N, C-alpha and C positions, 0 to 999 in steps of 0.2 A: 654677785657676792665677792668680797674681798677679805684678805686676812690682814689683822691689825695687831701689832705688837704693843700691848700696854705694859710699861714698866714702872709705874708708880701708883697714884690714886686708881688708876684704872685696872690695877689687878684685883681691886675691891669690887665686887659685882653689885653692891648697894650704891656705891659712888658712881659706878657707870651707868646704871639704870636711872640715877637721879639727873644724869644729863641727857636723858632721853635716848640712849643707845642700848639695845638689848641684843646681845650676840645670839647667833643660832647654836654655837658651840664653843668651848674654850678648853685650853690645855696649858700646862706649863711649858715655858720655852726659855731658851738662853741665847743671848746675843753676844757672841765672842768677839774679842778684840775692842770692845768698848767699856767705858766706865760711866758710872752714874754720879751727877752733880747736882747741885740745887742753886744754880746760878742763874736762873731766868726770873727777872723781876716781875712780880705781880702787878696787875692794874692798880691795887690798892695796897697802901704801906703795911696795913696790918697782917696781910697775907704772908709776908716774907718771900722767900726764894722758892720758886717752883722747879720741879725736876727737869733734869735735862741730860742727855747723853753725848759723850764726845769720843772720838776714836783714841784708843789707848794701845796697850802692848797685847800680843797674843795671849799672854797669861790672864789678862783682865776679862770679866764678862759681867754683863747686866742680866739679871734674872727677872722674868716676868711672865705674862700670860699672852698667848697668841689667840685672838678671838676671830671667829668667822662671821662676818656681819653683812648684813643685807645692804645693797647699794642705797637704799632710802635714807640710810642713817649716816652716811658720808657727810652730808650737809651739816648736820647737827655737830657731829664729830669735829669737823672743821672749824665750827663757830666757837664750841666750848674750848678748843684747844688753840684759839687765836691764830688759825692758819693764815699765813701771809702777813701777819702783824708782829706777833711774839714768837710764832714757831713757823718753820718750815715743814712740809711733809715730803718724806724721802722714802725709797725702798730699801729694805735691808733683808738679810737672810738669817734666819734663826734655826737653832737647832731643836727639834721636837722628839717625841718618842717614835714618831714615824719618819724622821729623818730631816734634812734641811727643807725649809719652807720659806718662800718669799712672802713679806708682809710689808704694809706701809707702817710708818711710825713718825713721830713728831720730835724735831730738834730745835733748840733755841736759835734764833736769828740774832746776829752780832749786835744789833741797835739795843737788844734787851738783856744781853748778858752783863752780870755783874758778880764777880768772884766774892765780893763782900756779903752777898745775900746769904741767909740762913733760913732752913725751913722752920715753920711753926710746929709746935707740939701737935695741934689739931691734925695737921698735915701728915705728920710721921705716923701718927696714931692709925689714920686711914690706910696708909701704905702697909704698915707692918701688920695691921689686923687683917687685911685683904691677902697678904702674902702668906701669914700663919694659916689662914683658913683654907688655902689651897695646896699646903704642903711645900712651899718654897723652903730651901735649905736654911736651917735655923742658924748657922753660922753667918749667913748673909743678913738674915734679920737682925740678929744681935748686933752686927755693924751699923745697921740702920739706927736701931734703938739707941746706940752709943753717941750718936752724931750730937754736935752742939746745936741748940736751938735759938730762934730768935725770942728775946724777951717779951712777953706779952705787953700790950700797950692798955693801960687802964683808962677807960673812957667813963665819963660820968654818965648818968641817964640821959638820954636824948630828949631834948625839949623842942618841939615844933615851934616856929614862930607863933606870936599871938593870932589866935583864931578870932576873926571879926565877922560881922554881917556881910561882908563883901569877899570873904575868903571863897575861893574857887573849891567846890566839893565835886569829886568824880566818882562815877560808878563804873562798872566793867566796859560797857559800851563806849562811854566817853573817854576812857583811858585808851582803849583799842583804837579809837579814831585819831589818836595823836602819837604817830610815829616815833616822836623824839622825846616822849614823856614815859617815866616808868615810875612804878610804886614800890614801895617797901613799908610793910606794916600800914600804918595809916596816914602815910605821907607820900605826896607825889613830887616828882623832880623833873626838871627840864634838862636834857642832856644836849641842847642845841650848841652850847658854847664850850664844849669840853676841849681839853687839849688834845692834839692830833693822835697820839697813841691810845686814846680811848674811843676813837671814831668807831672802832669794830663793836663797841657796846650798843650802838644805835640799832643794828639788826638784832642782836642777842637779847637786849633788854627791853627794846622800843615798843610801847603800846602794852607792855606786860606788868603784872604784878609778880615780882621777884621774890617775895617772902618765902614761899615754899621751896623754891630753887634753892636758895642759900641754906634754908634750915636743913634740907636733905643732903646737904653737902658738909654738914657738921659731922664730927667724929662720933657724937652720941646717936646719930640717926640711924634707924633701921629701915628706912624707906617708907614707912606706913603712916607718916605724920600727915595730917590735914590741916588746913587753914584754921578749922575750928579749934584743933588741938592747940595751935599757937595762941590764937587769941584768947583762949580759956586758960592759958598759962600751963598746959599739959606737955610741956617739953622740959628738958634738962635746963638747970640754971646756966650751964655753960653755953647751951645753945642760944638762951635768952640773951646772954652777954655777947655772943656772936652777932646775932641780929642787931644789937645795940651799936655795936662796932660799924657795922655796915651803914647804919643810919647816919652815924657822924661822917663816915668817909664818902657816902652820897652828898651829904650836905656840903663836904669840902670841894668835891668835884663838880657837882651838878648845881642847880638852883631850885631852891624849894618854890613850888608854885601852888601847893593846896593840899586838901584833905582827900584821902581815899577812903570810900565806903563800898566794899565788896557787896555784890547783890545777895550772896549768900555764903554761909562759912561751913559748908558741908564738905 
């Protein structure tokens, strides 16, 4: 077991579980002498700036949740937090109702920092909803809600390249057998020739359908969505737009290689 201090979207239990991490227990905590920033560049431009913490004055503090987590979840936590690529993992000491506790947390690496970044409304909604649901100080939440956000990008509906009789069609086993291929909705993309700072996506997305992963990270998600819900259109309009944005960004960063047909939509 280990303690983990989540200070942004990982205060939100729906968001944390969507990443495959289920704590044994959680409680509010305070990291004194640090400040919250949103200056870590995301892998994809429409996601804006991700949260980060930086040393500050003794009067500053970052509020969050300390989670007790089983060791088996550390690898997944490292993967979704881009450990070693966008973030480093460090040990901090946080104040809890039981006293000071040592915990791991993640801070942005210098190569990913950009003070011109702004958070998106989606991201702030997840953070503030999670903070409010567990009783984080209202003044702290109000400051978060008042932050300037990144203007949304208006993407047109994504259109896959023309499907012909020779277009590759992948089912789940075929996708899983290609560790550098990933699927989103009904499209398959090759990640082989991505830029270096996206290499970490090979292990996170490779051989997998990421549709549900992204859908459950939208701020309208309650964590119960299924692929059938998505394909039947039973998700919010903003979640549909979010998946459409990812289709465009996948197409920008990866190479479209074919059509995806899940074996079932249960």
